VEXLODREN-227037 format. One record per residue (C-alpha): residue in one letter; z, y, x. Coordinates in steps of 0.001 Angstrom, whole numbers, padded with zeros to 6 digits, always signed. Layout:
aZYX;...
***
This chain:
m+019387+019515-049171;r+016698+022199-049219;f+013122+021327-050065;n+011828+021797-046508;r+014498+019429-045219;i+013642+016804-047817;l+009915+017098-047116;l+010299+016901-043341;a+012838+014067-043451;t+010710+012035-045860;t+007597+012490-043746;l+009312+011566-040487;v+011077+008539-041973;v+007902+007199-043581;v+005914+007626-040352;a+008686+005977-038328;l+008907+003078-040781;v+005151+002492-040722;i+005076+002491-036907;q+008094+000204-036755;v+006675-002348-039213;t+003069-002317-038022;v+003530-001872-034264;l+007055-002385-032933;a+007855-005416-035071;r+004707-007166-033839;l+005445-006769-030144;q+007570-009934-030317;l+010124-008590-027867;p+013119-010803-027131;g+016168-010055-029238;a+016183-007043-031524;v+013320-004830-032662;p+013258-001198-031458;d+014631+000779-034399;l+012503+003903-034690;v+013923+004646-038143;l+017436+004721-036693;l+016359+007164-033994;t+014754+009376-036637;v+017985+009446-038614;l+019947+010306-035476;g+017631+013175-034551;l+017829+014678-038027;a+021599+014168-038237;l+022091+016117-034985;v+020425+019093-036694;y+021493+018735-040346;g+025104+017692-039757;h+027161+014873-041269;v+026285+015481-044927;g+022559+015780-044297;g+022709+012859-041881;a+024360+010651-044493;l+021766+011553-047126;v+018845+011022-044765;g+020359+007759-043545;f+020812+006435-047062;g+017249+007281-048059;a+015787+005865-044841;g+017838+002689-045146;l+016772+002214-048747;l+013120+002482-047740;c+013713-000148-045055;d+015386-002404-047626;l+012393-002173-049967;a+009593-002230-047389;p+008016-005620-046625;p+008776-007943-044952;a+012431-007221-045812;d+014313-010457-046462;h+017782-009107-047246;a+019521-007617-050260;a+018475-004084-051214;g+021043-001490-050237;r+022338-003331-047196;y+020593-001249-044560;a+020983+001859-046727;l+024750+001510-046387;v+024464+000989-042642;l+022280+004029-041986;c+024325+006170-044376;v+027448+005525-042301;i+025590+005931-039003;g+023955+009181-040155;y+027318+010582-041228;l+028986+009714-037925;a+026058+011002-035856;g+026123+014272-037800;l+029693+014828-036658;a+028313+015142-033115;k+026132+018117-034074;p+026731+020943-031564;e+028389+023996-033102;t+026074+026374-031258;g+022971+024296-031993;r+022258+023706-028281;l+022569+020403-026453;r+023731+021284-022959;s+022894+017863-021531;a+021236+014601-022495;s+024373+012548-021921;g+025852+013326-025333;p+022806+012308-027401;l+022278+009211-025261;v+025848+008132-025955;v+025184+008713-029653;v+022045+006550-029457;v+023819+003671-027727;g+026787+003868-030077;a+024512+003996-033119;a+022446+001029-031938;i+025538-001107-031349;g+027351+000173-034427;s+024400-000376-036769;t+023909-003921-035489;l+027582-004780-035902;l+027790-003151-039315;y+024620-004868-040502;a+025927-008229-039323;g+029315-007553-040920;v+027806-006660-044275;g+025616-009736-044016;a+028645-011940-043391;l+030253-010558-046560;v+027230-011527-048655;g+026785-014909-046978;d+024021-014056-044494;t+024862-015676-041149;a+021493-015166-039445;a+023057-012998-036734;r+025254-015883-035607;h+022282-018206-035117;v+020237-015629-033239;g+023152-014567-031036;l+025055-011384-031754;g+025597-010573-028081;g+021885-010670-027311;l+021106-008541-030350;l+023625-005891-029318;f+022294-005698-025767;t+018605-005596-026658;a+019128-003162-029549;a+020955-000712-027282;l+018414-001168-024482;y+015293-000722-026600;d+016643+002263-028501;l+017862+003874-025284;l+014423+003516-023699;l+012662+004846-026789;a+015056+007732-027483;p+013827+010247-024836;f+010314+010080-026309;t+011320+010434-029953;v+014683+012129-030524;p+013878+015445-028730;l+010629+015726-030704;i+012398+015058-034003;i+015114+017592-033158;a+012514+020219-032236;l+010589+019664-035486;a+013771+019845-037545;r+014919+023039-035841;r+011487+024621-036256;a+011503+023807-039961;e+014944+025437-040230;n+013752+028736-038719;d+012504+031522-041001;p+009707+033444-039227;l+010153+036401-041628;g+013843+036793-040956;e+014439+037662-037329;g+018137+038192-037925;s+018729+034853-039612;p+021349+032539-038100;a+018674+029920-037489;n+016736+032301-035249;k+019867+033374-033411;a+020803+029767-032637;a+019170+028283-029579;d+016779+025405-029923;v+018880+022252-030182;s+016404+020315-028112;a+016462+022700-025148;g+019478+021036-023574;w+017908+017595-023764;l+014503+018669-022475;s+015865+020762-019600;s+018816+018606-018539;g+016735+016114-016611;t+014953+018791-014574;g+017865+021168-014067;l+015820+024039-015503;r+017314+026559-017890;i+014677+027979-020144;g+016697+030964-021318;n+017667+031974-017794;q+014064+031626-016636;r+012823+033977-019338;g+015537+036498-018539;g+014737+036279-014819;l+011023+036820-015412;r+011720+039841-017592;a+014037+041328-014963;k+011429+040805-012223;a+008737+042422-014357;a+010979+045433-015027;k+011740+045835-011320;a+008033+045632-010481;r+007222+048369-013007;v+009959+050627-011581;a+008736+050086-008022;r+005125+050782-009050;a+006166+053984-010793;g+008060+055123-007694;r+005011+054565-005478;i+002779+056505-007856;k+005203+059450-007904;g+005350+059416-004117;v+001555+059596-003859;k+001430+062521-006306;r+004020+064472-004303;l+001991+064047-001142;
***
């Protein structure tokens, strides 16, 4: 991974982990805790692809394993987020544009359920049966619900930051500048607005107005 990717991913993961531990974990919501770190990994994986998503997921999971008040074996959540980041990266759009929010929302729900199941499965292998006592069904439902509610406020922002860090302002012909903003589909899907078409329409209207103004000026001169 390039240095700008490492720097951005580290910053976002650390901020997400601090918010999750100090704020979200203390809300005492029923069932699972909203997983802001998972959403951060998903947003970055949708931009960086499966390899970058796996690396970011492993690093983020390892930080979660070491951060207090972690009460499980180190490396357990790192494995979970590594797999989830890899799978989420496979859903990266080839053109870099998300045409609708339905795809990322499906990824969020699948990741929330998959990470919970995988975490519980790894725990069962090492003798941790806490998920059985809490209720696996309730954990799956609340994890998917909380992450789904939190995703529209976090994932588009993370995607936009990641795409902006990928762009090179000095190279107008770079592939990153040619690719559309990956967050445009998410942000515009709910309103039905198409940002690119709006800009093109405004430019066309401005050109027509200039032509009409020039024609009127010529007509006045002839008179």
